[in-house]
N, C-alpha and C positions, 0 to 999 in steps of 0.2 A: 585752150584744155589741152592738155598733152592724151595721150592715149598707150596701153601698154603695146608693148612691139608683139606682132604674132608669129605663134607660138612657131618654132622651128621644128619645121616632120624633119622625121627620122627613119630612113626609109624601109632599116632592117627590122625597125619596131610594125610598119605601117604591114609588114612582107609575112609576123611574124603572126597577127591580126588577119591578116589575107586565108593563113593557112589556120590558122585555128575553127575560120567562118564553112570550112569544111565540113565540119563533125557534125549528127543531125540535132538540130536542135538548138544549136548556137547560130545568135546573131549578129551582128557588129556589135552592142555594147555589149554582153554576153566573152563576146573575145575576146573587147577588150582591156575588162577585166579579169580574165583569166591570165592574159598578159603580163597582165600591171603586178598581177598576184607573182609566177612565175619570176620573174625579173627584179619584185622587190626583194619578195618573201625566203619562194625556194629557190631560190639558184640551182643548190646541189640535186632538188628534184627531179630542175628542166632538164640539168647533164643526163639521166637516167632517163627524161622520156624519150630527147634522142639517142641513147644508145640507145633503147627497147627498139627504138623504133627502125631507126638502120640497121638491128641487128637482123630484126624481125623480118625485115623484106631482104633482106640477102640472104636466112635459108627459108624460108615461111614458100611450102609450093604445095599444087594440089594432087590430092590423092587419085594413082593413075585408076581405079575402082569405081569410089563413087565421088571421086570430084570435091571433097569438099579438104580446109587444110590440113597441112602434114610437115613436120622437119624430111620422111621420109619416102619410099616412092611409094611406099600403101602405107596405107593408117594405119593406128594403133587398131582402133575400132574392125577392119576390114581383113587384118591378120589378125583377127582372135578367132582359135578351134570352137573357142564353146559360143558364139554366134551362130545359127541356122539363118543356112546359104538356102532355106526357099523361102523366105519373104525378104523381100526390098518395099523399103520402105522410102516415096518423094519427099522430099519439103524444098525451100523455097531457100532455105541461108542455113549457113553453119549454125544462129545463134537457133534455129528453130532444130536442128542436129539435137543442140543441145539440149533445150524446152522437153521434147519427148522422150531420151537418154535421163533424166532427171527421175521420172512418171517412176524409173523400175519396172515399166511392162512389160518392153517390147523389148524382143531381143534377136531380129535379125538385124540383117543389112541396112545399106543407105546409099541414096543415090542423093547430091549435091547439087541443084537445078542452080544457082545460085541468080535468081531472078526467078519473073514468071512475064510470059506475054503482056506483050502492052504498047500494040499496033499504034498508037496514036506520040510515041517514044519512039517506034522507030523498032521493036524490040522482039524482032521477031525467034521462029523454034531454034534457030542454030543459033542463035544471043548467048538461047538460057541449058543450049548443050543435048538438047532431042534427041540429036542421031550419032551424042557419048552413048549414053538410055539404051537405045534403042541397042547399039553393041555388046551393055553390060548387060545385057535383060537373055542374049542368044547363049548363054553358055552353058547352060542343059541344070544349072541349076533352081531357074530361078523359079516359085511356081505363080505364089502372087506378087503383089506392085500391089501394096498397099498407098494411097493418095493418100500426102499427107500438105500437100499444098495451104496457105489458107486463105477460108475464107469472104476474101472480099472479092469484087470483079473480077478481077487482073485473075485472082488465087483461081477462081472458077475455072476462067477459060485455061488458062492454064492446062486443068487438072481432065478439063474436058477437050483437051490438046490430045493430052496424055494418052487416056482411053480409047481416043476415038486412033492415032498411032500405031499402038501395041496390043491391040482389040487380037486382028489374024494371025498370033502369035499365039492364039492357043488358049492364054495365060488366064488367073483370076484373078481379076480387078479391082479393087472394094476403094472405098473414099470414107477419109476420117468421118462416123455418124456427127447429130449438128449437137453433140454440147457443148462442141465450141462457138461458140457465140457469132453470129452470121460478123461482119465485118473487122473479125479479130484476127493480129497476129500470133500466132503461139508467143512468141518470147515473150508476148503478155501474160496468158493467160496461167492461170494458176493450171499448179498441176496434175490435184484431181480432175476436174474438168478432162487435162488431154490422157489423163490415163483412161477416165470415160470412155471418152468418145474414138480412143484405140482398140477398146472389150468389144465397145458398141457396130464396127464400122461397119460398112455394110457396099453392094453389088457400084462399079460407076455406072 
């Protein structure tokens, strides 16, 4: 009885699947489906995706003041003279910054940590830019630090560490109110809840 020949491996396809698996929430089967879809049904879309990624990697950098992503030395938010420089909202990621902005409630400036403390993963204060934050708040304009890290164990530990680090600077330090559910990430919380939490923020 004859058997069908083993499927020939395609190294380039394997590499594409592995690359797609780097995306959050994408497992091996989903990555394979995406790869086959792009190759079979949307090669122009795949080319545009590749070009957009290459362009983004070449031009996107960190804002020199708030650490978020930008194509310029200073991002548009930091450069906006209508923002209140007395308030500095500290968030974990650019996605969290975008979530706060969509509430249309907050008019101050931001600092993006690009992560949170996680000793088990070897992520310490310097890895999330606490030294950069310290340098940022001594400009003489910042009066209030709003800790808007996520209400996860890591986010709470990060907020506590920031509060302890900045307390000697005689700044008002507040934390988002518990309108945001415990264990939630700002990116996925409804805008009304984020807005209420900003309005009802409390001392850290």
